[in-house]
C-alpha positions as CSV (number, residue, x, y, z in Angstrom):
1,M,12.0,7.7,-24.3
2,A,10.2,6.7,-21.2
3,L,9.1,3.1,-21.0
4,F,5.2,2.3,-20.8
5,A,4.3,6.0,-21.0
6,T,1.0,6.4,-23.1
7,E,0.3,8.9,-25.6
8,P,-2.6,11.2,-24.9
9,P,-5.6,11.0,-27.1
10,D,-6.2,14.2,-29.2
11,P,-8.2,17.0,-26.9
12,I,-11.8,16.5,-27.5
13,R,-13.6,18.9,-30.1
14,P,-16.3,21.3,-29.7
15,R,-19.7,19.9,-30.5
16,G,-23.1,21.2,-31.0
17,K,-23.8,24.6,-31.8
18,G,-20.2,25.5,-31.0
19,R,-20.4,24.9,-27.3
20,P,-16.6,24.9,-26.4
21,R,-15.2,21.9,-24.2
22,T,-12.5,23.7,-22.5
23,A,-10.3,22.7,-19.2
24,E,-11.5,25.8,-17.7
25,T,-15.3,25.2,-18.1
26,A,-15.7,21.5,-18.2
27,A,-12.6,20.1,-15.9
28,P,-14.0,20.9,-12.4
29,S,-17.4,19.4,-13.2
30,L,-15.8,16.3,-14.9
31,V,-13.6,15.8,-11.9
32,D,-16.5,16.0,-9.5
33,L,-18.7,13.5,-11.6
34,L,-15.6,11.0,-12.2
35,N,-15.0,10.8,-8.3
36,L,-18.7,10.5,-7.5
37,V,-18.5,7.3,-9.8
38,R,-15.1,6.1,-8.9
39,A,-15.2,6.7,-5.0
40,D,-18.7,7.4,-3.8
41,G,-20.4,4.6,-5.6
42,A,-22.9,6.7,-7.9
43,T,-24.1,4.4,-10.5
44,T,-27.1,6.2,-12.5
45,R,-27.6,9.7,-14.5
46,Q,-30.5,10.4,-12.0
47,D,-28.2,9.7,-9.0
48,L,-25.1,11.8,-10.3
49,E,-27.7,14.8,-10.9
50,R,-29.0,14.6,-7.6
51,R,-25.6,14.4,-5.8
52,S,-23.8,16.6,-7.8
53,E,-26.4,19.1,-7.9
54,L,-25.7,19.8,-11.8
55,G,-28.6,20.0,-14.1
56,R,-29.4,17.1,-16.7
57,A,-28.1,18.7,-19.6
58,V,-24.7,19.4,-17.8
59,V,-24.4,15.8,-16.8
60,A,-25.3,14.1,-19.9
61,D,-22.5,16.4,-21.7
62,R,-20.1,15.7,-19.1
63,L,-20.8,11.9,-19.2
64,A,-20.4,11.7,-22.8
65,M,-16.9,13.5,-22.3
66,L,-15.9,11.0,-19.7
67,T,-17.0,8.1,-21.9
68,D,-15.0,9.5,-24.9
69,L,-11.8,9.9,-22.7
70,G,-12.1,6.3,-21.9
71,L,-12.6,6.9,-18.0
72,V,-16.4,5.6,-17.5
73,N,-18.8,3.4,-19.7
74,D,-22.5,3.1,-19.5
75,S,-22.9,0.2,-21.5
76,E,-24.8,-1.8,-18.7
77,L,-28.3,-1.7,-17.9
78,G,-29.8,-1.8,-14.4
79,T,-32.9,-3.2,-12.8
80,A,-36.3,-1.5,-14.4
81,T,-38.6,0.0,-11.5
82,G,-41.5,0.8,-13.6
83,G,-40.1,2.4,-16.7
84,R,-37.1,1.8,-18.6
85,A,-34.1,0.4,-17.3
86,P,-31.4,3.0,-16.3
87,R,-28.0,2.7,-17.6
88,L,-25.5,2.1,-14.9
89,V,-22.4,4.3,-14.8
90,R,-19.0,2.4,-14.0
91,F,-15.6,3.7,-13.5
92,A,-13.4,2.2,-16.2
93,A,-10.8,0.6,-13.6
94,R,-9.3,-1.3,-16.3
95,R,-8.6,1.6,-18.5
96,A,-4.7,1.6,-17.6
97,A,-3.0,0.4,-14.6
98,V,-0.6,1.1,-11.8
99,L,2.8,-0.5,-10.7
100,V,3.2,-1.5,-7.1
101,A,6.2,-2.6,-5.0
102,T,7.2,-3.2,-1.3
103,L,10.5,-3.1,-0.4
104,D,11.2,-4.9,2.9
105,Q,14.5,-5.7,4.7
106,T,14.8,-9.3,3.2
107,A,12.5,-9.2,0.5
108,I,10.7,-7.7,-2.5
109,G,7.3,-7.6,-3.7
110,V,6.0,-6.3,-6.9
111,G,2.3,-6.3,-8.5
112,L,0.3,-4.6,-10.9
113,A,-3.3,-2.9,-10.2
114,D,-6.1,-1.5,-11.7
115,L,-6.8,2.3,-11.3
116,A,-9.3,1.5,-8.5
117,G,-6.6,0.1,-6.5
118,N,-7.3,-3.7,-7.1
119,L,-4.2,-5.9,-7.4
120,L,-4.4,-8.1,-10.3
121,T,-1.2,-9.7,-9.9
122,E,1.9,-10.2,-7.4
123,H,5.4,-11.6,-7.0
124,H,7.5,-12.0,-3.9
125,E,11.2,-13.0,-3.8
126,A,14.1,-12.7,-1.3
127,A,16.2,-9.7,-1.3
128,D,18.7,-8.1,1.1
129,L,18.0,-4.0,1.3
130,A,21.4,-3.6,2.9
131,G,22.8,-4.5,-0.2
132,P,24.2,-1.9,-3.2
133,P,21.0,0.4,-4.1
134,A,21.7,0.5,-7.7
135,K,21.5,-3.5,-7.6
136,I,18.1,-3.4,-5.9
137,A,16.8,-0.7,-8.2
138,E,18.2,-2.5,-11.2
139,R,15.8,-5.9,-10.1
140,L,12.9,-3.7,-9.2
141,G,12.9,-2.2,-12.6
142,A,13.4,-5.6,-14.3
143,L,10.5,-6.9,-12.4
144,F,8.8,-4.1,-13.2
145,R,9.3,-4.6,-17.0
146,W,8.4,-8.3,-16.4
147,T,5.1,-7.7,-14.9
148,C,4.3,-4.9,-17.7
149,E,5.1,-7.2,-20.3
150,R,2.8,-10.2,-19.2
151,H,0.2,-8.3,-17.9
152,A,-0.1,-4.4,-18.9
153,P,-3.5,-3.3,-20.2
154,P,-3.2,-1.7,-23.8
155,G,-4.1,1.7,-22.0
156,G,-0.5,1.3,-20.7
157,I,0.9,2.4,-17.2
158,W,-0.4,5.6,-15.2
159,G,1.6,5.5,-12.2
160,M,3.9,3.8,-9.7
161,S,3.5,3.3,-5.8
162,L,6.5,1.9,-3.4
163,S,6.4,0.8,0.0
164,V,9.3,1.2,2.0
165,P,10.7,0.2,5.4
166,G,11.3,4.2,6.6
167,T,9.3,6.7,7.5
168,V,8.2,8.8,4.5
169,P,7.8,12.5,5.4
170,A,4.5,14.1,5.0
171,A,4.0,16.6,2.0
172,D,2.2,19.5,1.5
173,S,-0.1,17.6,-0.9
174,D,-0.5,14.1,-2.6
175,G,1.3,15.1,-5.6
176,Y,3.9,12.8,-7.1
177,L,7.5,12.6,-5.7
178,A,9.9,14.7,-7.7
179,T,12.9,13.6,-5.4
180,T,13.7,11.0,-3.5
181,P,13.0,11.4,0.1
182,P,15.7,10.5,2.9
183,V,13.7,7.2,3.9
184,M,16.5,4.7,4.2
185,P,20.2,5.5,5.5
186,A,21.8,3.2,3.1
187,W,20.3,4.5,0.2
188,E,21.3,8.1,0.9
189,G,22.4,9.8,-2.2
190,F,20.8,7.5,-4.6
191,H,18.1,8.7,-6.7
192,L,15.7,6.0,-6.8
193,V,12.5,7.9,-7.4
194,E,14.5,10.1,-10.2
195,T,15.6,6.6,-11.8
196,L,12.4,5.1,-11.9
197,T,10.3,8.1,-13.0
198,R,12.8,8.6,-16.0
199,D,12.7,4.9,-17.0
200,F,9.0,4.4,-16.7
201,G,7.7,7.8,-17.5
202,V,4.8,7.9,-15.0
203,P,4.4,9.7,-11.5
204,L,5.4,7.9,-8.6
205,W,4.2,8.0,-5.0
206,M,5.9,6.3,-2.0
207,R,4.7,5.5,1.6
208,S,6.0,3.8,4.6
209,S,5.5,0.0,4.8
210,I,2.9,0.4,8.0
211,E,1.0,2.8,6.2
212,T,0.5,0.6,3.0
213,M,-0.2,-2.6,5.2
214,T,-2.8,-0.5,7.3
215,M,-4.5,0.9,4.0
216,G,-4.4,-2.7,2.3
217,E,-6.0,-4.3,5.4
218,L,-8.7,-1.5,5.2
219,H,-9.6,-1.6,1.9
220,A,-9.0,-5.2,1.3
221,G,-8.7,-7.3,4.5
222,A,-10.8,-7.3,7.8
223,G,-11.2,-3.6,8.0
224,Q,-13.7,-3.3,5.1
225,G,-16.3,-1.1,6.2
226,L,-14.9,0.2,9.4
227,Q,-14.1,3.8,10.5
228,S,-11.2,3.0,12.9
229,L,-8.4,0.5,13.1
230,L,-5.1,0.1,14.7
231,F,-2.6,-2.1,12.7
232,I,0.4,-3.6,14.4
233,K,3.3,-4.8,12.6
234,V,6.1,-7.3,14.5
235,G,9.4,-7.4,12.9
236,R,12.6,-6.1,13.6
237,R,11.0,-2.7,14.4
238,I,7.4,-2.9,15.6
239,G,5.2,-0.2,14.2
240,A,1.6,0.9,14.3
241,G,-0.7,2.2,11.6
242,L,-3.8,4.2,12.7
243,V,-6.9,4.6,10.6
244,A,-9.5,7.3,12.1
245,D,-12.9,8.4,10.6
246,G,-12.0,5.8,7.7
247,R,-8.6,7.7,6.7
248,L,-5.1,6.8,7.3
249,Y,-3.6,9.1,10.1
250,R,-0.1,10.2,9.1
251,G,0.9,12.7,11.7
252,A,2.8,16.1,11.2
253,Q,5.9,14.6,9.8
254,G,4.4,11.2,8.4
255,A,5.7,9.6,11.6
256,A,2.9,8.4,13.3
257,G,3.0,5.0,14.9
258,L,6.7,4.5,15.7
259,I,5.7,2.6,19.1
260,G,8.8,0.5,18.8
261,S,10.8,3.3,20.4
262,L,8.8,3.5,23.6
263,P,10.3,2.3,26.8
264,V,8.9,-0.9,28.1
265,Q,10.1,-3.4,31.1
266,A,10.3,-7.2,31.2
267,G,11.7,-8.3,34.9
268,E,14.6,-6.6,35.4
269,R,15.0,-5.5,31.8
270,N,14.6,-2.2,30.6
271,G,14.8,-0.7,26.9
272,T,12.6,-0.2,24.0
273,L,9.7,-2.2,22.6
274,D,11.7,-2.8,19.5
275,A,14.9,-4.2,21.5
276,L,12.7,-6.5,23.9
277,A,10.1,-7.7,21.7
278,G,11.2,-7.4,18.2
279,S,12.4,-10.2,16.1
280,D,15.9,-9.4,16.6
281,R,15.6,-9.9,20.2
282,I,13.4,-13.2,19.4
283,E,16.0,-14.5,17.4
284,A,18.6,-14.0,19.7
285,E,17.1,-15.8,22.6
286,G,16.2,-18.3,20.4
287,L,19.9,-18.9,19.3
288,T,20.9,-19.0,22.9
289,A,18.3,-21.7,23.9
290,A,19.5,-23.6,20.7
291,Q,23.2,-23.5,21.8
292,D,22.7,-24.2,25.5
293,G,20.3,-27.3,24.6
294,R,17.0,-26.0,26.3
295,S,15.4,-26.0,23.1
296,P,15.9,-29.4,21.5
297,I,14.4,-28.5,18.2
298,L,16.4,-25.4,17.4
299,A,19.6,-27.3,18.9
300,D,19.0,-30.0,15.9
301,I,18.7,-27.5,13.2
302,L,22.0,-26.0,14.5
303,R,23.7,-29.5,14.7
304,R,22.7,-29.6,10.9
305,G,24.0,-26.5,9.8
306,G,20.8,-24.7,9.5
307,A,20.3,-21.1,10.3
308,I,18.2,-20.0,13.6
309,T,16.0,-16.9,12.7
310,A,12.8,-15.7,14.4
311,I,10.7,-17.5,12.0
312,E,12.3,-20.9,13.2
313,V,11.8,-19.9,16.8
314,S,8.1,-19.3,15.9
315,Q,7.8,-22.5,13.9
316,A,9.4,-24.5,17.0
317,A,7.2,-22.8,19.5
318,Q,4.0,-23.5,17.7
319,M,5.4,-27.4,17.7
320,G,5.2,-27.3,21.4
321,D,8.5,-26.1,22.5
322,P,8.0,-24.6,26.1
323,I,11.3,-22.7,26.3
324,L,10.5,-20.9,23.1
325,S,6.6,-20.4,23.7
326,A,7.8,-18.7,26.9
327,I,10.1,-16.1,24.8
328,L,7.1,-15.6,22.2
329,S,4.7,-14.9,25.2
330,E,6.7,-12.3,26.7
331,A,7.3,-10.6,23.7
332,G,3.4,-10.8,23.3
333,H,2.7,-9.2,26.4
334,L,4.9,-6.3,25.9
335,I,3.4,-5.7,22.6
336,G,0.0,-5.8,24.3
337,Q,0.8,-3.7,27.0
338,V,1.6,-0.6,24.6
339,T,-1.3,-2.0,22.2
340,A,-3.7,-1.4,25.2
341,T,-2.6,2.1,26.0
342,L,-3.4,2.8,22.4
343,A,-6.7,1.1,22.7
344,N,-7.8,2.7,25.6
345,M,-7.0,6.1,23.9
346,L,-8.2,5.6,20.5
347,N,-11.2,2.9,20.9
348,P,-10.6,1.3,17.7
349,D,-13.2,-1.3,16.0
350,L,-10.4,-3.5,15.2
351,I,-6.9,-4.4,15.9
352,V,-4.6,-6.2,13.4
353,L,-1.5,-8.0,13.9
354,S,0.8,-8.7,11.2
355,G,4.5,-10.1,10.6
356,S,6.1,-13.1,9.9
357,V,6.4,-14.2,13.6
358,V,2.6,-13.3,14.1
359,Q,1.6,-15.2,11.0
360,T,3.5,-18.4,11.9
361,N,2.2,-18.9,15.4
362,D,-0.7,-18.3,17.7
363,I,1.3,-17.4,20.9
364,I,2.1,-13.8,20.1
365,L,-1.7,-13.0,19.2
366,A,-3.1,-15.1,22.5
367,A,-0.4,-13.0,24.8
368,V,-1.5,-9.5,22.9
369,R,-4.9,-10.5,23.4
370,E,-4.6,-11.2,27.0
371,A,-2.7,-8.1,27.8
372,V,-5.2,-5.8,25.9
373,Y,-8.5,-7.4,27.4
374,G,-6.8,-7.3,30.7
375,A,-5.6,-3.5,30.8
376,S,-8.5,-1.9,28.9
377,H,-11.8,0.0,29.8
378,P,-14.7,-2.3,29.4
379,L,-16.0,0.1,27.0
380,V,-13.0,-0.2,24.8
381,T,-13.1,-3.7,24.9
382,R,-16.9,-4.5,24.6
383,D,-16.9,-4.9,20.8
384,L,-12.9,-4.8,20.0
385,R,-11.6,-7.9,17.8
386,I,-7.8,-8.6,17.7
387,I,-7.1,-10.6,15.0
388,R,-4.0,-11.4,12.6
389,S,-4.0,-10.1,9.3
390,Q,-6.1,-11.7,6.5
391,L,-3.7,-10.3,3.7
392,G,-0.1,-11.4,5.0
393,S,2.4,-10.2,2.5
394,S,0.0,-9.1,0.1
395,A,-1.2,-6.2,2.5
396,G,1.6,-3.6,1.3
397,L,1.0,-4.2,-2.3
398,V,-2.6,-3.7,-1.9
399,G,-2.3,-0.5,0.1
400,A,0.5,0.9,-2.2
401,A,-2.1,0.6,-5.1
402,R,-4.6,2.5,-3.1
403,V,-2.3,5.3,-2.5
404,A,-1.5,5.4,-6.1
405,S,-5.4,5.3,-7.1
406,E,-6.2,7.9,-4.5
407,A,-3.4,10.2,-5.7
408,L,-4.0,9.8,-9.2
409,F,-7.8,11.0,-8.7
410,A,-7.4,13.5,-6.1
411,P,-9.2,16.5,-7.4
412,P,-6.1,18.9,-7.5
413,F,-4.1,16.6,-9.5
414,L,-7.0,15.2,-11.8
415,K,-7.9,18.5,-12.8
416,D,-4.8,19.2,-14.7
417,W,-5.0,16.0,-16.8
418,I,-8.4,14.7,-17.1
419,M,-8.9,16.5,-20.4
420,Q,-5.7,14.7,-21.9
421,A,-7.2,11.4,-20.2
422,S,-3.5,10.5,-19.3
423,P,-1.7,11.7,-16.2
424,T,1.4,11.6,-18.1
425,A,0.1,14.8,-20.0
426,H,-0.3,16.6,-16.7
427,P,1.6,20.1,-17.4
428,G,3.7,19.7,-14.4
429,F,4.8,16.2,-14.6
430,A,5.3,16.1,-18.3
431,A,7.7,19.2,-17.5
432,H,9.5,17.2,-14.8
433,L,10.0,14.1,-17.0
434,A,11.3,16.2,-19.8
435,R,14.1,17.8,-17.1
436,L,14.8,14.2,-16.1
437,T,15.1,12.7,-19.5
438,S,17.4,15.6,-20.9
439,A,19.6,15.5,-17.6
440,R,20.4,11.7,-18.3
441,P,19.4,9.6,-20.9
442,P,17.6,6.2,-19.6
443,A,19.4,3.2,-19.5
444,P,18.7,0.5,-22.0
445,A,15.9,-1.7,-20.9
446,A,17.1,-4.9,-19.4
447,A,16.0,-8.3,-20.4
448,P,13.0,-9.9,-18.3
449,P,14.2,-11.6,-15.2
450,P,14.3,-15.5,-15.1
451,A,11.0,-17.1,-13.8
452,P,11.3,-16.6,-10.1
453,A,11.5,-19.4,-7.4
454,T,8.3,-18.2,-5.7
455,G,6.5,-17.6,-9.2
456,A,4.1,-14.9,-9.9
457,T,0.8,-15.4,-8.4
458,P,-2.2,-13.9,-10.2
């Protein structure tokens, strides 16, 4: 039996003069009303009647059904405006939860979010994604179980959402993943999606780290309320995420934003943006500066047996090392040149920079600002803000939570499970899970992982 899958309640029986409550007749209006409450902010019956264009009796009946299903509640009274105080209709975001995870080249992050996509708890730890995939998957599963045992609501887990380093191909719909997409060459042939789906018994979604971080910044960071946003992540690879008209733009193949492959030039050197401005380049130039003594700070780290990474380079530059400051400034100007081209084409409200080398110093941010403001049309830069991410490592988890929330309640998927009050009862998913379970029995539950070094952060 799958872990943490919840049994759907008994179907709602007919009531009142034999009026049937069937999926065929009620589901479409239930879906419309629930999403008006969940996503569009409708808060009273009168508001729902006006915006749905459904009659008073239908709205009252469907709200009673949604309340019985545990998806909304109307126990709170609003402010009276000359008559009786209206009852406020609220989405029951704590009805259940979703598990979220970020898989980065050097770290794993896991968390739990409510059905509205709000992150409730998170945990981060070091990991090597180049290691055996089975070992990484085992650790991820253990962390998920550990999170559930401490924080899962009585309604259980309704979905999982993963953020991964590679590009996730765009699907024809936002339906759950049935098979593992080819996102990481080192994981080729390993059935991560199938393993997690079988072990936890809930649908799973996956997006690239750039996409989830962009969504996180849009919904919980500096991008809240904006219609256009450009997100730039600086790491070994440099990528961009784009929000247009308030929605994430994924591209035809889910590969939008691969700006690290663009050609750039620094003096007499030519190469891609990844090669000339990514963290690997910053690390290599920092190591050279340490070995030849041009950077006393890094040379001292090297003498004491410490490792030189892009983080050490960034921290030493922030302390005033002129050689390292120049290395980061050059990288920032190259990133800024590419970003300026995107800004002139897209005219975003906001540009957000993220990544450890950006978060640990001000030099790259200043260089990007200089390049963008110097090479962009005045109309583009008139109200443009260029800032660091407000969410840091949490952005990917927040974005993954939004992916799951939007997918669970997307009308094509929602209409097939709403009458059973649980996505695990979706006919297509139930059949898929049955096939996975019969093909190979799930592994026994592992013991919770030991207390992490960084701790779980509520």
